[in-house]
Structures are given as C-alpha cells and as structure tokens.
CHARMM internal coordinates of N, CA and C (Angstrom, degrees):
IC EDIT
DIST 1 N 1 CA 1.4034
DIST 1 CA 1 C 1.5243
ANGL 1 N 1 CA 1 C 101.69
DIST 1 C 2 N 1.3772
ANGL 1 CA 1 C 2 N 115.20
DIHE 1 N 1 CA 1 C 2 N 133.63
DIST 2 N 2 CA 1.4929
ANGL 1 C 2 N 2 CA 122.33
DIHE 1 CA 1 C 2 N 2 CA -177.37
DIST 2 CA 2 C 1.5237
ANGL 2 N 2 CA 2 C 110.98
DIHE 1 C 2 N 2 CA 2 C -127.61
DIST 2 C 3 N 1.2832
ANGL 2 CA 2 C 3 N 116.63
DIHE 2 N 2 CA 2 C 3 N 137.87
DIST 3 N 3 CA 1.4879
ANGL 2 C 3 N 3 CA 119.55
DIHE 2 CA 2 C 3 N 3 CA 173.43
DIST 3 CA 3 C 1.4754
ANGL 3 N 3 CA 3 C 107.38
DIHE 2 C 3 N 3 CA 3 C -89.37
DIST 3 C 4 N 1.2985
ANGL 3 CA 3 C 4 N 117.55
DIHE 3 N 3 CA 3 C 4 N 133.06
DIST 4 N 4 CA 1.4758
ANGL 3 C 4 N 4 CA 122.62
DIHE 3 CA 3 C 4 N 4 CA 178.02
DIST 4 CA 4 C 1.4666
ANGL 4 N 4 CA 4 C 108.66
DIHE 3 C 4 N 4 CA 4 C -140.51
DIST 4 C 5 N 1.3790
ANGL 4 CA 4 C 5 N 114.57
DIHE 4 N 4 CA 4 C 5 N 91.21
DIST 5 N 5 CA 1.4152
ANGL 4 C 5 N 5 CA 120.61
DIHE 4 CA 4 C 5 N 5 CA -177.90
DIST 5 CA 5 C 1.5398
ANGL 5 N 5 CA 5 C 111.32
DIHE 4 C 5 N 5 CA 5 C 65.93
DIST 5 C 6 N 1.3308
ANGL 5 CA 5 C 6 N 118.14
DIHE 5 N 5 CA 5 C 6 N -127.23
DIST 6 N 6 CA 1.4169
ANGL 5 C 6 N 6 CA 120.96
DIHE 5 CA 5 C 6 N 6 CA -178.81
DIST 6 CA 6 C 1.5725
ANGL 6 N 6 CA 6 C 109.17
DIHE 5 C 6 N 6 CA 6 C -94.54
DIST 6 C 7 N 1.3140
ANGL 6 CA 6 C 7 N 118.18
DIHE 6 N 6 CA 6 C 7 N 7.56
DIST 7 N 7 CA 1.4243
ANGL 6 C 7 N 7 CA 122.32
DIHE 6 CA 6 C 7 N 7 CA -179.89
DIST 7 CA 7 C 1.4725
ANGL 7 N 7 CA 7 C 112.17
DIHE 6 C 7 N 7 CA 7 C -111.48
DIST 7 C 8 N 1.3294
ANGL 7 CA 7 C 8 N 118.07
DIHE 7 N 7 CA 7 C 8 N 146.45
DIST 8 N 8 CA 1.4581
ANGL 7 C 8 N 8 CA 124.03
DIHE 7 CA 7 C 8 N 8 CA 177.21
DIST 8 CA 8 C 1.4841
ANGL 8 N 8 CA 8 C 108.03
DIHE 7 C 8 N 8 CA 8 C -112.85
DIST 8 C 9 N 1.3444
ANGL 8 CA 8 C 9 N 115.62
DIHE 8 N 8 CA 8 C 9 N 127.16
DIST 9 N 9 CA 1.5095
ANGL 8 C 9 N 9 CA 120.81
DIHE 8 CA 8 C 9 N 9 CA -177.56
DIST 9 CA 9 C 1.4437
ANGL 9 N 9 CA 9 C 109.27
DIHE 8 C 9 N 9 CA 9 C -107.54
DIST 9 C 10 N 1.2754
ANGL 9 CA 9 C 10 N 120.21
DIHE 9 N 9 CA 9 C 10 N 122.95
DIST 10 N 10 CA 1.4961
ANGL 9 C 10 N 10 CA 123.27
DIHE 9 CA 9 C 10 N 10 CA 175.35
DIST 10 CA 10 C 1.4886
ANGL 10 N 10 CA 10 C 110.21
DIHE 9 C 10 N 10 CA 10 C -107.53
DIST 10 C 11 N 1.2839
ANGL 10 CA 10 C 11 N 116.58
DIHE 10 N 10 CA 10 C 11 N 126.27
DIST 11 N 11 CA 1.4792
ANGL 10 C 11 N 11 CA 122.80
DIHE 10 CA 10 C 11 N 11 CA -178.14
DIST 11 CA 11 C 1.6206
ANGL 11 N 11 CA 11 C 104.44
DIHE 10 C 11 N 11 CA 11 C -93.77
DIST 11 C 12 N 1.3211
ANGL 11 CA 11 C 12 N 112.86
DIHE 11 N 11 CA 11 C 12 N 111.10
DIST 12 N 12 CA 1.4629
ANGL 11 C 12 N 12 CA 116.38
DIHE 11 CA 11 C 12 N 12 CA 174.46
DIST 12 CA 12 C 1.5148
ANGL 12 N 12 CA 12 C 112.39
DIHE 11 C 12 N 12 CA 12 C -103.75
DIST 12 C 13 N 1.3428
ANGL 12 CA 12 C 13 N 111.41
DIHE 12 N 12 CA 12 C 13 N 117.26
DIST 13 N 13 CA 1.5166
ANGL 12 C 13 N 13 CA 117.47
DIHE 12 CA 12 C 13 N 13 CA -173.72
DIST 13 CA 13 C 1.5511
ANGL 13 N 13 CA 13 C 106.99
DIHE 12 C 13 N 13 CA 13 C -110.67
DIST 13 C 14 N 1.3778
ANGL 13 CA 13 C 14 N 113.06
DIHE 13 N 13 CA 13 C 14 N 133.19
DIST 14 N 14 CA 1.5106
ANGL 13 C 14 N 14 CA 116.87
DIHE 13 CA 13 C 14 N 14 CA 178.15
DIST 14 CA 14 C 1.5294
ANGL 14 N 14 CA 14 C 110.82
DIHE 13 C 14 N 14 CA 14 C -73.58
DIST 14 C 15 N 1.3925
ANGL 14 CA 14 C 15 N 115.25
DIHE 14 N 14 CA 14 C 15 N -22.65
DIST 15 N 15 CA 1.4494
ANGL 14 C 15 N 15 CA 117.30
DIHE 14 CA 14 C 15 N 15 CA 176.36
DIST 15 CA 15 C 1.5057
ANGL 15 N 15 CA 15 C 114.56
DIHE 14 C 15 N 15 CA 15 C 84.20
DIST 15 C 16 N 1.3398
ANGL 15 CA 15 C 16 N 117.25
DIHE 15 N 15 CA 15 C 16 N 0.22
DIST 16 N 16 CA 1.4752
ANGL 15 C 16 N 16 CA 120.41
DIHE 15 CA 15 C 16 N 16 CA 178.99
DIST 16 CA 16 C 1.5397
ANGL 16 N 16 CA 16 C 114.89
DIHE 15 C 16 N 16 CA 16 C -111.31
DIST 16 C 17 N 1.3363
ANGL 16 CA 16 C 17 N 113.69
DIHE 16 N 16 CA 16 C 17 N 22.28
DIST 17 N 17 CA 1.4811
ANGL 16 C 17 N 17 CA 120.85
DIHE 16 CA 16 C 17 N 17 CA 179.69
DIST 17 CA 17 C 1.4914
ANGL 17 N 17 CA 17 C 115.66
DIHE 16 C 17 N 17 CA 17 C 82.81
DIST 17 C 18 N 1.3096
ANGL 17 CA 17 C 18 N 118.26
DIHE 17 N 17 CA 17 C 18 N -0.47
DIST 18 N 18 CA 1.4637
ANGL 17 C 18 N 18 CA 120.43
DIHE 17 CA 17 C 18 N 18 CA 171.41
DIST 18 CA 18 C 1.5509
ANGL 18 N 18 CA 18 C 111.47
DIHE 17 C 18 N 18 CA 18 C -77.61
DIST 18 C 19 N 1.3211
ANGL 18 CA 18 C 19 N 114.45
DIHE 18 N 18 CA 18 C 19 N 168.51
DIST 19 N 19 CA 1.4037
ANGL 18 C 19 N 19 CA 119.00
DIHE 18 CA 18 C 19 N 19 CA 177.36
DIST 19 CA 19 C 1.5080
ANGL 19 N 19 CA 19 C 112.92
DIHE 18 C 19 N 19 CA 19 C -66.32
DIST 19 C 20 N 1.3115
ANGL 19 CA 19 C 20 N 118.04
DIHE 19 N 19 CA 19 C 20 N 138.61
DIST 20 N 20 CA 1.4883
ANGL 19 C 20 N 20 CA 118.57
DIHE 19 CA 19 C 20 N 20 CA 178.70
DIST 20 CA 20 C 1.5185
ANGL 20 N 20 CA 20 C 112.02
DIHE 19 C 20 N 20 CA 20 C -78.61
DIST 20 C 21 N 1.2650
ANGL 20 CA 20 C 21 N 115.71
DIHE 20 N 20 CA 20 C 21 N -177.15
DIST 21 N 21 CA 1.4718
ANGL 20 C 21 N 21 CA 123.29
DIHE 20 CA 20 C 21 N 21 CA 179.30
DIST 21 CA 21 C 1.5300
ANGL 21 N 21 CA 21 C 110.30
DIHE 20 C 21 N 21 CA 21 C -123.65
DIST 21 C 22 N 1.3262
ANGL 21 CA 21 C 22 N 119.10
DIHE 21 N 21 CA 21 C 22 N 124.77
DIST 22 N 22 CA 1.4899
ANGL 21 C 22 N 22 CA 117.98
DIHE 21 CA 21 C 22 N 22 CA 172.02
DIST 22 CA 22 C 1.4382
ANGL 22 N 22 CA 22 C 110.34
DIHE 21 C 22 N 22 CA 22 C -93.18
DIST 22 C 23 N 1.4021
ANGL 22 CA 22 C 23 N 113.00
DIHE 22 N 22 CA 22 C 23 N 129.02
DIST 23 N 23 CA 1.5161
ANGL 22 C 23 N 23 CA 121.20
DIHE 22 CA 22 C 23 N 23 CA 173.18
DIST 23 CA 23 C 1.4542
ANGL 23 N 23 CA 23 C 106.68
DIHE 22 C 23 N 23 CA 23 C -106.58
DIST 23 C 24 N 1.3913
ANGL 23 CA 23 C 24 N 115.75
DIHE 23 N 23 CA 23 C 24 N 120.54
DIST 24 N 24 CA 1.4306
ANGL 23 C 24 N 24 CA 118.69
DIHE 23 CA 23 C 24 N 24 CA -176.23
DIST 24 CA 24 C 1.5305
ANGL 24 N 24 CA 24 C 104.37
DIHE 23 C 24 N 24 CA 24 C -108.82
DIST 24 C 25 N 1.3542
ANGL 24 CA 24 C 25 N 116.59
DIHE 24 N 24 CA 24 C 25 N 129.56
DIST 25 N 25 CA 1.4418
ANGL 24 C 25 N 25 CA 124.28
DIHE 24 CA 24 C 25 N 25 CA 177.23
DIST 25 CA 25 C 1.5054
ANGL 25 N 25 CA 25 C 103.75
DIHE 24 C 25 N 25 CA 25 C -115.63
DIST 25 C 26 N 1.3994
ANGL 25 CA 25 C 26 N 118.78
DIHE 25 N 25 CA 25 C 26 N 119.65
DIST 26 N 26 CA 1.4315
ANGL 25 C 26 N 26 CA 121.54
DIHE 25 CA 25 C 26 N 26 CA -178.56
DIST 26 CA 26 C 1.5153
ANGL 26 N 26 CA 26 C 107.69
DIHE 25 C 26 N 26 CA 26 C -96.18
DIST 26 C 27 N 1.3271
ANGL 26 CA 26 C 27 N 117.67
DIHE 26 N 26 CA 26 C 27 N -179.49
DIST 27 N 27 CA 1.3727
ANGL 26 C 27 N 27 CA 125.14
DIHE 26 CA 26 C 27 N 27 CA -173.74
DIST 27 CA 27 C 1.5996
ANGL 27 N 27 CA 27 C 113.34
DIHE 26 C 27 N 27 CA 27 C -63.02
DIST 27 C 28 N 1.4001
ANGL 27 CA 27 C 28 N 111.59
DIHE 27 N 27 CA 27 C 28 N -23.72
DIST 28 N 28 CA 1.4426
ANGL 27 C 28 N 28 CA 116.03
DIHE 27 CA 27 C 28 N 28 CA -177.14
DIST 28 CA 28 C 1.4960
ANGL 28 N 28 CA 28 C 112.50
DIHE 27 C 28 N 28 CA 28 C -84.43
DIST 28 C 29 N 1.3671
ANGL 28 CA 28 C 29 N 114.88
DIHE 28 N 28 CA 28 C 29 N -5.02
DIST 29 N 29 CA 1.4503
ANGL 28 C 29 N 29 CA 120.46
DIHE 28 CA 28 C 29 N 29 CA -179.02
DIST 29 CA 29 C 1.5307
ANGL 29 N 29 CA 29 C 113.78
DIHE 28 C 29 N 29 CA 29 C 89.05
DIST 29 C 30 N 1.3778
ANGL 29 CA 29 C 30 N 116.89
DIHE 29 N 29 CA 29 C 30 N 3.34
DIST 30 N 30 CA 1.4202
ANGL 29 C 30 N 30 CA 121.32
DIHE 29 CA 29 C 30 N 30 CA 175.28
DIST 30 CA 30 C 1.5222
ANGL 30 N 30 CA 30 C 111.22
DIHE 29 C 30 N 30 CA 30 C -77.44
DIST 30 C 31 N 1.3088
ANGL 30 CA 30 C 31 N 118.76
DIHE 30 N 30 CA 30 C 31 N 146.63
DIST 31 N 31 CA 1.3629
ANGL 30 C 31 N 31 CA 122.38
DIHE 30 CA 30 C 31 N 31 CA 179.47
DIST 31 CA 31 C 1.5395
ANGL 31 N 31 CA 31 C 112.25
DIHE 30 C 31 N 31 CA 31 C -117.26
DIST 31 C 32 N 1.3184
ANGL 31 CA 31 C 32 N 119.89
DIHE 31 N 31 CA 31 C 32 N 147.46
DIST 32 N 32 CA 1.4164
ANGL 31 C 32 N 32 CA 121.71
DIHE 31 CA 31 C 32 N 32 CA 174.66
DIST 32 CA 32 C 1.5369
ANGL 32 N 32 CA 32 C 110.32
DIHE 31 C 32 N 32 CA 32 C -141.67
DIST 32 C 33 N 1.3420
ANGL 32 CA 32 C 33 N 118.40
DIHE 32 N 32 CA 32 C 33 N 143.81
DIST 33 N 33 CA 1.4445
ANGL 32 C 33 N 33 CA 120.12
DIHE 32 CA 32 C 33 N 33 CA 178.40
DIST 33 CA 33 C 1.4429
ANGL 33 N 33 CA 33 C 113.74
DIHE 32 C 33 N 33 CA 33 C -107.07
DIST 33 C 34 N 1.3425
ANGL 33 CA 33 C 34 N 113.67
DIHE 33 N 33 CA 33 C 34 N 136.42
DIST 34 N 34 CA 1.4214
ANGL 33 C 34 N 34 CA 119.77
DIHE 33 CA 33 C 34 N 34 CA -179.54
DIST 34 CA 34 C 1.5937
ANGL 34 N 34 CA 34 C 107.29
DIHE 33 C 34 N 34 CA 34 C -111.84
DIST 34 C 35 N 1.2969
ANGL 34 CA 34 C 35 N 114.67
DIHE 34 N 34 CA 34 C 35 N 110.88
DIST 35 N 35 CA 1.4500
ANGL 34 C 35 N 35 CA 122.19
DIHE 34 CA 34 C 35 N 35 CA -175.43
DIST 35 CA 35 C 1.5234
ANGL 35 N 35 CA 35 C 110.69
DIHE 34 C 35 N 35 CA 35 C -74.23
DIST 35 C 36 N 1.2732
ANGL 35 CA 35 C 36 N 121.21
DIHE 35 N 35 CA 35 C 36 N -13.92
DIST 36 N 36 CA 1.4623
ANGL 35 C 36 N 36 CA 122.77
DIHE 35 CA 35 C 36 N 36 CA -175.64
DIST 36 CA 36 C 1.5511
ANGL 36 N 36 CA 36 C 108.91
DIHE 35 C 36 N 36 CA 36 C -103.71
DIST 36 C 37 N 1.3140
ANGL 36 CA 36 C 37 N 114.17
DIHE 36 N 36 CA 36 C 37 N 39.54
DIST 37 N 37 CA 1.5408
ANGL 36 C 37 N 37 CA 113.07
DIHE 36 CA 36 C 37 N 37 CA 172.41
DIST 37 CA 37 C 1.4621
ANGL 37 N 37 CA 37 C 109.80
DIHE 36 C 37 N 37 CA 37 C -72.62
DIST 37 C 38 N 1.3541
ANGL 37 CA 37 C 38 N 118.73
DIHE 37 N 37 CA 37 C 38 N 156.42
DIST 38 N 38 CA 1.4159
ANGL 37 C 38 N 38 CA 125.00
DIHE 37 CA 37 C 38 N 38 CA 179.69
DIST 38 CA 38 C 1.5377
ANGL 38 N 38 CA 38 C 108.88
DIHE 37 C 38 N 38 CA 38 C -63.25
DIST 38 C 39 N 1.3074
ANGL 38 CA 38 C 39 N 114.19
DIHE 38 N 38 CA 38 C 39 N 147.81
DIST 39 N 39 CA 1.4924
ANGL 38 C 39 N 39 CA 115.86
DIHE 38 CA 38 C 39 N 39 CA 179.24
DIST 39 CA 39 C 1.5381
ANGL 39 N 39 CA 39 C 109.59
DIHE 38 C 39 N 39 CA 39 C -75.86
DIST 39 C 40 N 1.2803
ANGL 39 CA 39 C 40 N 112.62
DIHE 39 N 39 CA 39 C 40 N 149.94
DIST 40 N 40 CA 1.5271
ANGL 39 C 40 N 40 CA 119.39
DIHE 39 CA 39 C 40 N 40 CA -175.65
DIST 40 CA 40 C 1.4847
ANGL 40 N 40 CA 40 C 108.21
DIHE 39 C 40 N 40 CA 40 C -145.71
DIST 40 C 41 N 1.2918
ANGL 40 CA 40 C 41 N 118.32
DIHE 40 N 40 CA 40 C 41 N 153.91
DIST 41 N 41 CA 1.4740
ANGL 40 C 41 N 41 CA 121.22
DIHE 40 CA 40 C 41 N 41 CA -179.16
DIST 41 CA 41 C 1.4721
ANGL 41 N 41 CA 41 C 112.42
DIHE 40 C 41 N 41 CA 41 C -129.79
END
COOR INIT
IC SEED 1 N 1 CA 1 C
IC BUILD
C-alpha cells in the first residue's frame, strides 16, 4: 500500500505470476482499477 498525495493505491496481486491490479482510492472516496499494474509474485 502506497500513499500518493490524496490518493491511496492498493496493489492487489493474484500471486500466480499474472499482472496485479492497482485499486486507487482518492480523497473523494471514489475508486478506480488499473489493469496494467506491474506483475508481482
């Protein structure tokens, strides 16, 4: 989990070598998913 300004980015990793998903929660409580998160294991 990383703090980036007023947004909080959660790195969600499937753990099977596939690309993870970044879930961004901004100050307004809105969430957005980034499907091009870096792969993690």
